[in-house]
C-alpha positions in Angstrom: -2.8 -9.2 -25.8 -1.1 -6.1 -27.2 -4.5 -4.5 -27.9 -5.6 -5.3 -24.4 -2.4 -3.7 -22.9 -2.8 -0.6 -25.1 -6.4 -0.3 -24.0 -5.5 -0.6 -20.3 -2.7 2.0 -20.8 -5.1 4.5 -22.2 -7.6 3.8 -19.4 -4.8 4.4 -16.9 -3.8 7.7 -18.4 -7.4 8.9 -18.3 -7.8 7.8 -14.7 -4.5 9.5 -13.7 -5.6 12.7 -15.4 -9.0 12.7 -13.7 -7.5 11.9 -10.3 -4.9 14.6 -10.7 -7.7 17.2 -11.2 -9.8 15.9 -8.4 -6.9 15.8 -5.9 -5.7 19.2 -7.0 -9.2 20.6 -6.6 -9.8 19.1 -3.2 -6.4 20.4 -1.9 -7.3 23.8 -3.3 -10.5 23.7 -1.1 -8.4 23.1 2.1 -8.3 26.1 4.5 -5.1 28.1 4.3 -2.1 27.9 2.0 1.7 28.0 2.3 1.6 31.8 2.4 -0.7 31.7 5.4 1.8 29.4 7.1 4.6 31.9 6.3 2.5 34.7 7.8 1.9 32.8 11.0 5.6 32.0 11.3 6.7 35.6 10.7 4.2 38.3 12.0 6.3 41.0 10.3 5.0 40.0 6.9 2.6 42.6 5.7 -0.6 42.1 3.7 1.2 43.7 0.7 4.1 41.1 1.1 1.5 38.3 1.3 -0.2 39.5 -1.9 3.1 39.7 -3.7 4.0 36.1 -2.6 0.6 34.8 -3.7 1.1 36.4 -7.1 4.6 35.0 -7.3 3.5 31.5 -6.6 0.3 31.8 -8.7 -2.0 31.3 -5.7 -4.1 34.4 -6.7 -5.2 32.7 -10.0 -8.3 30.5 -10.5 -7.8 26.9 -9.5 -8.4 25.7 -13.1 -5.6 27.9 -14.4 -3.3 26.8 -11.6 -4.0 23.2 -12.4 -3.3 23.6 -16.1 0.0 25.3 -15.3 0.9 22.5 -12.9 -0.1 19.8 -15.5 1.9 21.4 -18.2 5.0 21.5 -16.0 4.4 17.9 -14.8 4.2 16.6 -18.3 7.6 18.2 -18.9 9.0 16.4 -15.9 8.8 19.3 -13.4 6.8 18.2 -10.4 7.5 21.2 -8.3 9.3 22.0 -5.1 8.5 20.5 -1.7 8.1 23.2 0.9 8.5 20.9 3.9 11.7 19.2 2.7 13.1 22.2 0.8 14.0 20.1 -2.2 12.4 19.0 -5.5 9.4 16.6 -5.1 11.1 13.5 -6.6 14.1 13.9 -4.2 11.7 14.1 -1.2 9.5 11.2 -2.5 12.1 8.6 -3.4 13.5 7.9 0.1 10.0 7.4 1.6 9.2 5.1 -1.3 12.3 3.1 -0.8 11.5 2.7 2.9 7.9 1.6 2.1 9.0 -0.9 -0.5 11.4 -2.4 2.0 8.9 -2.5 4.8 5.6 -3.4 3.1 7.2 -5.7 0.4 8.5 -7.9 3.2 5.1 -7.7 5.0 3.2 -8.8 1.9 5.6 -11.6 1.2 5.4 -13.0 4.8 1.6 -12.5 4.9 1.1 -14.6 1.7 3.8 -17.1 2.8 1.9 -17.8 6.0 -1.7 -17.1 5.1 -2.1 -19.1 1.9 -0.8 -22.5 3.3 -2.7 -21.9 6.5 -5.9 -21.3 4.5 -5.3 -24.4 2.5 -4.7 -26.5 5.6 -8.0 -25.3 7.1 -9.9 -26.0 3.9 -8.6 -29.5 3.4 -10.3 -30.6 6.7 -13.1 -28.1 7.3 -14.7 -27.9 10.8 -11.9 -30.0 12.3 -9.7 -29.0 15.2 -7.1 -27.7 12.8 -9.7 -25.6 11.0 -11.0 -24.1 14.3 -7.5 -23.3 15.5 -6.5 -21.6 12.3 -9.8 -19.6 12.2 -9.3 -18.6 15.8 -5.8 -17.2 15.2 -7.0 -15.5 11.9 -9.9 -13.8 13.7 -7.6 -12.7 16.5 -5.2 -11.1 14.0 -8.0 -9.4 12.2 -9.5 -8.1 15.4 -6.4 -6.6 17.0 -6.2 -2.8 16.5 -3.0 -2.0 14.7 -2.1 0.9 17.0 -2.6 -1.2 20.2 -0.6 -4.1 18.8 2.2 -1.7 17.9 2.3 -0.2 21.4 2.3 -3.7 22.9 5.2 -4.8 20.7 7.2 -1.7 21.7 6.5 -2.3 25.4 7.5 -5.9 25.4 10.5 -6.0 23.0 11.8 -2.4 23.5 11.0 -1.4 27.0 11.0 -4.7 29.0 13.4 -6.9 27.0 15.4 -4.1 25.3 16.3 -6.2 22.4 14.8 -4.2 19.6 14.6 -0.4 18.9 11.2 1.2 19.4 11.2 3.0 16.1 13.0 5.0 13.5 15.4 3.7 10.8 19.1 2.8 10.8 21.7 5.6 11.1 23.8 6.4 8.1 26.8 4.6 9.7 24.8 1.3 10.2 26.2 -0.8 7.5 25.7 -4.3 9.0 22.7 -6.4 8.1 21.4 -6.5 11.7 21.8 -2.8 12.0 19.4 -2.3 9.2 17.1 -5.2 9.9 16.4 -4.7 13.6 14.5 -1.5 12.8 12.1 -3.5 10.6 11.3 -6.4 12.9 8.6 -4.7 15.0 6.9 -2.8 12.1 6.9 -5.9 9.9 5.6 -8.1 12.7 2.8 -5.6 13.4 1.7 -5.4 9.8 2.0 -9.1 9.1 -0.1 -10.0 12.1 -2.7 -7.5 11.0 -2.9 -8.8 7.4 -2.2 -12.5 7.5 -5.7 -13.3 9.0 -7.5 -11.8 6.1 -5.4 -13.7 3.5 -6.0 -16.9 5.5 -9.7 -16.5 5.5 -10.0 -15.7 1.8 -7.8 -18.7 0.9 -9.8 -21.0 3.1 -13.1 -19.9 1.5 -11.8 -20.1 -2.0 -10.3 -23.6 -1.5 -13.4 -25.0 0.1 -15.4 -23.8 -2.9 -12.9 -25.3 -5.3 -12.9 -28.6 -3.6 -16.6 -28.9 -4.0 -16.5 -28.7 -7.8 -17.3 -31.6 -10.1 -13.8 -31.8 -11.6 -12.4 -32.5 -8.2 -14.7 -35.5 -7.7 -13.7 -36.7 -11.2 -10.0 -36.4 -10.3 -10.5 -38.4 -7.1 -12.5 -41.0 -9.0 -9.6 -41.4 -11.4 -7.3 -42.2 -8.5 -5.5 -38.9 -8.0 -3.9 -38.6 -4.6 -4.8 -35.8 -2.1 -1.7 -33.8 -2.9 -2.4 -33.9 -6.6 -6.0 -33.0 -6.1 -5.2 -30.0 -4.0 -2.1 -28.7 -5.7 -2.7 -29.8 -9.2 -6.4 -29.2 -9.6 -7.9 -27.1 -6.9 -5.2 -24.6 -6.1 -5.1 -22.7 -9.4 -8.8 -22.1 -9.4 -8.9 -21.2 -5.7 -6.1 -18.6 -6.3 -8.3 -16.5 -8.7 -10.4 -14.8 -6.0 -7.3 -14.5 -3.8 -5.4 -12.7 -6.6 -8.2 -10.1 -6.6 -7.7 -9.4 -2.9 -3.9 -9.4 -3.2 -4.1 -6.8 -6.0 -6.3 -4.6 -3.8 -3.8 -5.0 -0.9 -1.0 -4.1 -3.3 -2.2 -0.5 -3.7 -3.3 -0.3 -0.1 0.0 -1.5 1.4 2.2 0.6 -0.8 0.2 3.7 -0.1 1.7 3.3 3.3 0.4 2.1 6.7 -0.1 5.4 8.3 -0.8 4.1 11.9 2.2 1.7 11.9 4.6 4.3 10.4 3.4 6.9 12.9 3.7 4.7 16.0 7.2 3.4 14.9 8.3 6.8 13.6 9.1 5.1 10.2 9.5 7.5 7.4 7.4 5.8 4.7 4.8 6.9 2.1 1.9 7.0 4.5 3.6 9.3 7.0 4.9 11.4 4.1 1.4 11.9 2.6 0.0 12.7 6.0 2.7 15.3 6.8 2.4 16.8 3.3 -1.4 17.3 3.6 -1.2 18.7 7.2 1.7 21.0 6.2 -0.1 22.3 3.0 2.8 20.9 0.9 0.5 20.7 -2.2 3.1 19.6 -4.7 4.4 16.7 -2.6 0.9 15.5 -1.5 -0.4 15.7 -5.1 2.5 13.7 -6.6 2.5 11.1 -3.8 -1.3 10.5 -4.1 -1.0 10.2 -7.8 1.8 7.7 -7.4 -0.4 5.6 -5.1 -3.1 5.7 -7.8 -0.6 4.5 -10.3 0.4 1.6 -8.0 -3.3 0.6 -7.7 -3.7 0.6 -11.5 -0.6 -1.5 -11.8 -1.9 -4.0 -9.2 -5.2 -4.3 -11.1 -3.3 -4.9 -14.4 -1.1 -7.6 -12.8 -4.3 -9.3 -11.4 -5.8 -9.4 -14.9 -2.7 -11.0 -16.3 -2.6 -13.5 -13.4 -6.2 -14.5 -14.2 -5.2 -15.6 -17.7 -2.2 -17.5 -16.3 -4.2 -19.3 -13.7 -7.2 -20.1 -15.9 -6.5 -20.9 -19.6 -10.1 -20.3 -20.4 -9.5 -16.6 -19.8 -8.1 -14.8 -22.9 -7.5 -11.2 -23.7 -7.0 -11.6 -27.4 
């Protein structure tokens, strides 16, 4: 196991290195730079001043040399300065990350809590009224556009009923639990409705396939009850393909749900990455995208470890 973990660690470092160069190179190809934004904001800046600023920030050097300078500083713990937030990149990144962990962690938990049992219930009696009802609700959740559902929730619960805020986060003085939680209700509901249908469908398909296997017929022939057959024999094997989907969702969710965060004005990772790219804040965008890459790699590693836990036949020795 230790050799497997070491191998995956080296792979992750190589992937992060390659992704850092690709992201840096792609952002270097974007039109304009921070100096162009300074010029557009202050017409009094002369061409000589702009050239001096580009030399000061190293923007007049080849992109490979600029990347190596950034990489050397990053290895030493210096990730640069965020132009949009006027603070070091980690200080600008951490609040958005905390908001995203709070929002999307709850979303992922609720989506699995609802989707997995619903998929199991549909698979136990396929093509029954229960199965058709669960499938209908799952397809409805998958088909609803996220931005339309978000606007509908705002209109109903914020405009008409007036019971929940339309967006934002709690003020610094809001110390009560409800003062914090009420800003999460609509975004969490929007993301949960959008994602629970997919988890339900994957769980249903995996459970139907597991219940058709020979070992399930053997367990039933030996007198095992329905609960023992489903929970004790079929569930562990059915969870293997579902774990793959959840690991992919892990990186996707924690990269930030841009549409939901934009509609609800929620300052999470998705909105931060979008604002950093649009504002040519290269340092912040680069570090945020690399952090998302790291989360995806961690999700894949956790999925591999879960495979070995669910199926004893899988070994990484």
